[in-house]
DRENDO-1510 file (C-alpha; in Angstrom, 1 decimal, always signed):
<recs>
REC; n; res; u; v; w
REC; 1; MET; -84.2; -76.1; -76.6 .
REC; 2; ALA; -82.3; -74.2; -74.2 .
REC; 3; VAL; -83.5; -70.6; -73.0 .
REC; 4; ASN; -80.5; -68.6; -72.3 .
REC; 5; ASP; -82.9; -65.8; -70.6 .
REC; 6; THR; -78.7; -64.8; -68.3 .
REC; 7; LYS; -76.0; -61.8; -69.0 .
REC; 8; ARG; -76.1; -60.6; -72.3 .
REC; 9; PHE; -73.3; -58.6; -73.3 .
REC; 10; THR; -71.9; -56.0; -76.0 .
REC; 11; ALA; -68.6; -57.2; -78.6 .
REC; 12; LEU; -66.5; -55.4; -77.2 .
REC; 13; GLN; -67.3; -57.5; -74.2 .
REC; 14; VAL; -67.4; -60.6; -75.7 .
REC; 15; MET; -64.0; -59.3; -77.4 .
REC; 16; ALA; -61.8; -58.3; -74.1 .
REC; 17; ASP; -63.0; -61.7; -71.7 .
REC; 18; ALA; -59.5; -63.0; -72.8 .
REC; 19; PRO; -57.3; -62.9; -75.2 .
REC; 20; VAL; -58.3; -65.7; -77.3 .
REC; 21; ILE; -61.6; -67.4; -78.5 .
REC; 22; PRO; -61.1; -70.8; -79.1 .
REC; 23; VAL; -62.6; -71.5; -82.6 .
REC; 24; ILE; -64.9; -75.2; -82.4 .
REC; 25; VAL; -65.3; -77.5; -84.4 .
REC; 26; LEU; -67.0; -79.8; -83.0 .
REC; 27; SER; -68.5; -83.8; -84.7 .
REC; 28; ASP; -69.4; -85.6; -80.6 .
REC; 29; VAL; -71.6; -84.7; -78.5 .
REC; 30; ALA; -69.8; -86.5; -76.2 .
REC; 31; HIS; -67.8; -83.9; -75.8 .
REC; 32; ALA; -69.3; -80.9; -75.7 .
REC; 33; VAL; -69.8; -80.6; -72.2 .
REC; 34; PRO; -66.4; -81.3; -71.0 .
REC; 35; LEU; -64.3; -79.8; -74.3 .
REC; 36; ALA; -66.1; -76.9; -72.4 .
REC; 37; ARG; -65.4; -77.1; -68.8 .
REC; 38; ALA; -62.3; -77.6; -69.4 .
REC; 39; LEU; -61.4; -75.1; -71.6 .
REC; 40; VAL; -62.8; -72.4; -68.9 .
REC; 41; ALA; -60.7; -74.5; -66.4 .
REC; 42; GLY; -57.7; -72.1; -68.6 .
REC; 43; GLY; -60.3; -69.0; -68.1 .
REC; 44; ILE; -61.1; -68.9; -71.9 .
REC; 45; ARG; -65.3; -68.7; -71.4 .
REC; 46; MET; -66.1; -67.4; -73.9 .
REC; 47; LEU; -66.6; -69.8; -77.0 .
REC; 48; GLU; -67.5; -69.9; -80.2 .
REC; 49; VAL; -68.9; -73.5; -81.2 .
REC; 50; THR; -69.1; -73.2; -85.9 .
REC; 51; LEU; -71.9; -74.3; -87.2 .
REC; 52; ARG; -69.4; -77.0; -89.6 .
REC; 53; THR; -71.0; -80.4; -88.4 .
REC; 54; PRO; -74.5; -81.1; -88.1 .
REC; 55; VAL; -74.3; -81.2; -84.1 .
REC; 56; ALA; -73.2; -78.1; -84.1 .
REC; 57; LEU; -76.4; -76.9; -82.4 .
REC; 58; ALA; -77.0; -79.6; -80.2 .
REC; 59; CYS; -73.3; -78.8; -78.8 .
REC; 60; ILE; -74.3; -75.4; -78.2 .
REC; 61; GLU; -77.3; -76.3; -76.3 .
REC; 62; LYS; -75.3; -78.6; -74.3 .
REC; 63; ILE; -72.8; -76.0; -73.0 .
REC; 64; ALA; -75.2; -73.7; -72.9 .
REC; 65; ARG; -77.1; -75.8; -70.3 .
REC; 66; ASP; -74.5; -78.2; -68.4 .
REC; 67; VAL; -71.8; -75.5; -68.3 .
REC; 68; PRO; -73.0; -72.2; -67.1 .
REC; 69; GLU; -69.6; -70.7; -66.9 .
REC; 70; ALA; -69.0; -70.9; -70.3 .
REC; 71; VAL; -70.5; -68.0; -72.7 .
REC; 72; VAL; -71.6; -70.1; -75.7 .
REC; 73; GLY; -70.9; -68.3; -78.9 .
REC; 74; ALA; -72.3; -69.5; -82.3 .
REC; 75; GLY; -68.9; -69.4; -85.0 .
REC; 76; THR; -70.4; -69.7; -89.1 .
REC; 77; VAL; -73.6; -67.5; -89.9 .
REC; 78; ARG; -74.2; -67.3; -93.5 .
REC; 79; SER; -77.6; -66.3; -92.6 .
REC; 80; ALA; -81.1; -65.2; -90.9 .
REC; 81; ALA; -81.6; -69.4; -90.2 .
REC; 82; ASP; -78.1; -69.6; -88.6 .
REC; 83; ALA; -78.7; -66.5; -86.3 .
REC; 84; GLN; -81.9; -68.2; -85.1 .
REC; 85; ALA; -81.2; -71.1; -84.6 .
REC; 86; ALA; -78.0; -70.6; -82.0 .
REC; 87; ALA; -80.5; -68.1; -80.5 .
REC; 88; LEU; -82.9; -70.7; -80.1 .
REC; 89; ALA; -79.6; -73.1; -79.5 .
REC; 90; GLY; -78.3; -71.1; -76.6 .
REC; 91; ALA; -76.2; -68.9; -78.4 .
REC; 92; ARG; -75.3; -65.8; -76.1 .
REC; 93; PHE; -73.1; -65.0; -79.3 .
REC; 94; ALA; -72.9; -64.8; -82.9 .
REC; 95; VAL; -69.1; -64.3; -85.3 .
REC; 96; SER; -69.9; -64.6; -89.1 .
REC; 97; PRO; -66.9; -65.5; -91.6 .
REC; 98; GLY; -68.6; -62.7; -93.8 .
REC; 99; TYR; -71.2; -59.8; -93.7 .
REC; 100; THR; -74.7; -59.4; -94.9 .
REC; 101; HIS; -77.3; -56.8; -93.6 .
REC; 102; SER; -79.3; -59.4; -93.7 .
REC; 103; VAL; -77.2; -62.3; -90.6 .
REC; 104; GLY; -76.2; -57.8; -89.3 .
REC; 105; GLN; -80.7; -57.3; -88.8 .
REC; 106; ALA; -81.7; -60.8; -87.2 .
REC; 107; CYS; -78.8; -60.5; -85.0 .
REC; 108; HIS; -80.1; -57.3; -83.9 .
REC; 109; ASP; -83.4; -58.0; -83.8 .
REC; 110; LEU; -82.6; -61.8; -81.9 .
REC; 111; GLY; -79.7; -59.1; -79.3 .
REC; 112; LEU; -77.6; -60.7; -80.3 .
REC; 113; PRO; -73.8; -59.7; -80.3 .
REC; 114; LEU; -71.8; -60.2; -84.1 .
REC; 115; LEU; -68.4; -60.5; -84.7 .
REC; 116; PRO; -69.1; -59.4; -88.8 .
REC; 117; GLY; -66.3; -61.4; -90.3 .
REC; 118; VAL; -64.7; -58.4; -92.5 .
REC; 119; ALA; -61.6; -58.9; -95.4 .
REC; 120; THR; -62.0; -56.0; -97.3 .
REC; 121; GLY; -62.6; -51.8; -96.4 .
REC; 122; ALA; -65.6; -52.2; -98.6 .
REC; 123; GLU; -66.9; -54.7; -95.7 .
REC; 124; ILE; -66.2; -53.2; -93.0 .
REC; 125; MET; -68.3; -50.1; -94.3 .
REC; 126; ALA; -70.5; -52.3; -95.1 .
REC; 127; ALA; -70.7; -53.2; -91.3 .
REC; 128; GLN; -70.7; -50.0; -89.6 .
REC; 129; GLU; -73.3; -48.4; -92.2 .
REC; 130; ASP; -75.8; -51.0; -89.8 .
REC; 131; GLY; -74.1; -50.0; -87.2 .
REC; 132; TYR; -71.4; -53.0; -86.4 .
REC; 133; THR; -67.8; -51.4; -85.2 .
REC; 134; GLN; -66.1; -54.4; -83.5 .
REC; 135; LEU; -65.6; -57.0; -86.1 .
REC; 136; LYS; -64.0; -60.0; -87.0 .
REC; 137; PHE; -60.8; -59.7; -90.0 .
REC; 138; PHE; -61.5; -63.0; -92.0 .
REC; 139; PRO; -58.6; -64.7; -92.7 .
REC; 140; ALA; -56.4; -62.1; -91.2 .
REC; 141; MET; -52.7; -64.0; -91.8 .
REC; 142; GLN; -54.3; -64.7; -95.5 .
REC; 143; ALA; -55.7; -61.8; -96.2 .
REC; 144; GLY; -52.5; -59.3; -95.0 .
REC; 145; GLY; -52.1; -59.7; -91.9 .
REC; 146; PRO; -50.6; -57.5; -88.5 .
REC; 147; ALA; -49.7; -55.3; -91.7 .
REC; 148; MET; -53.1; -54.8; -93.2 .
REC; 149; LEU; -54.6; -53.7; -89.8 .
REC; 150; LYS; -52.0; -51.9; -89.8 .
REC; 151; ALA; -52.8; -49.8; -93.0 .
REC; 152; TRP; -56.1; -49.8; -91.7 .
REC; 153; GLN; -55.9; -48.2; -88.8 .
REC; 154; GLY; -55.8; -44.8; -90.1 .
REC; 155; PRO; -59.4; -44.3; -92.0 .
REC; 156; PHE; -60.4; -46.9; -89.2 .
REC; 157; GLY; -59.3; -45.3; -86.2 .
REC; 158; ASP; -62.7; -46.5; -84.7 .
REC; 159; VAL; -62.7; -49.9; -84.6 .
REC; 160; LYS; -61.5; -52.8; -83.5 .
REC; 161; PHE; -60.6; -56.2; -85.1 .
REC; 162; CYS; -60.9; -59.8; -84.1 .
REC; 163; PRO; -58.3; -61.3; -86.5 .
REC; 164; THR; -58.9; -65.1; -86.9 .
REC; 165; GLY; -57.7; -67.0; -89.8 .
REC; 166; GLY; -53.3; -68.7; -89.6 .
REC; 167; VAL; -53.4; -67.2; -86.4 .
REC; 168; THR; -51.9; -69.3; -84.0 .
REC; 169; ALA; -49.8; -69.1; -80.8 .
REC; 170; ALA; -46.3; -68.6; -82.6 .
REC; 171; ASN; -48.3; -64.5; -83.8 .
REC; 172; ALA; -51.2; -63.9; -82.1 .
REC; 173; ARG; -48.4; -61.7; -79.5 .
REC; 174; GLU; -47.7; -59.9; -82.9 .
REC; 175; LEU; -51.1; -58.9; -83.4 .
REC; 176; LEU; -52.6; -58.9; -80.1 .
REC; 177; ALA; -50.0; -55.5; -79.5 .
REC; 178; LEU; -51.8; -53.5; -82.4 .
REC; 179; ASP; -54.3; -51.0; -80.6 .
REC; 180; ASN; -56.4; -52.1; -82.2 .
REC; 181; VAL; -57.3; -55.5; -82.0 .
REC; 182; VAL; -58.8; -56.6; -78.8 .
REC; 183; CYS; -57.8; -60.9; -79.1 .
REC; 184; VAL; -57.7; -62.7; -81.5 .
REC; 185; GLY; -59.5; -66.0; -82.9 .
REC; 186; GLY; -57.9; -69.2; -83.3 .
REC; 187; SER; -57.8; -73.3; -83.1 .
REC; 188; TRP; -54.6; -73.9; -81.4 .
REC; 189; LEU; -56.9; -74.0; -78.4 .
REC; 190; THR; -58.8; -77.3; -79.0 .
REC; 191; PRO; -56.5; -79.8; -81.4 .
REC; 192; ALA; -58.7; -82.2; -82.9 .
REC; 193; ASP; -56.6; -85.7; -81.8 .
REC; 194; ALA; -56.9; -84.0; -78.2 .
REC; 195; VAL; -60.8; -83.8; -78.6 .
REC; 196; ALA; -60.3; -87.1; -80.1 .
REC; 197; GLN; -59.0; -88.6; -77.2 .
REC; 198; GLY; -60.2; -86.6; -74.5 .
REC; 199; ASP; -57.1; -85.3; -73.5 .
REC; 200; TRP; -58.6; -81.9; -71.2 .
REC; 201; ALA; -56.0; -81.6; -69.3 .
REC; 202; ARG; -54.3; -80.5; -72.9 .
REC; 203; ILE; -56.1; -78.8; -74.1 .
REC; 204; THR; -57.1; -76.7; -70.4 .
REC; 205; GLN; -52.8; -76.0; -70.2 .
REC; 206; LEU; -53.1; -75.2; -74.3 .
REC; 207; ALA; -56.3; -72.3; -73.0 .
REC; 208; LEU; -54.0; -71.1; -69.6 .
REC; 209; GLN; -50.9; -69.9; -71.8 .
REC; 210; ALA; -53.5; -68.1; -74.3 .
REC; 211; LYS; -54.9; -66.8; -70.9 .
REC; 212; ASN; -51.9; -64.8; -70.6 .
REC; 213; LEU; -51.0; -64.6; -73.5 .
REC; 214; GLN; -51.2; -60.1; -73.6 .
</recs>
């Protein structure tokens, strides 16, 4: 397994590196390295590879080993075991669709920066109790979008968000304009057809466009 002892990042540094964190689903290990290189070429290096396919961990390991310019993380982390497996594969941050104390504790113990998913005030408070103040708002557009984020600015003024879920190139700017949004997460940077066809130039172009979103 990959051993990644390179520079550590905080969750805020992961969020602030670029306006968009790509949400990546890979079904073929052969696509992992060229996809990562295409995104890095476009200025996007924080890469969330979701644990939604049987080859996800192998893809994380390949990117961690072969694309040192990238900072690969694991998405869809739903358990302490997921966090441990991701860290062993070389992931340098984790993203979860929701929040539990066990996931938060596991990531803390592993030294793995975590962006926990929240959709309600109660979930924000639970994450804050465990020391997490940089959070993923998921599913963002389905759970209230910009209006919900604006409403949270009052009671949760110390919390920063990465909205993910229903976010597109068309609505990303509205979200990024909010004071409590540092970045957004989106799958539009890695269209399934472009990945399947090996159209890495298209993905680099999408990354360049995303890098310039503000």
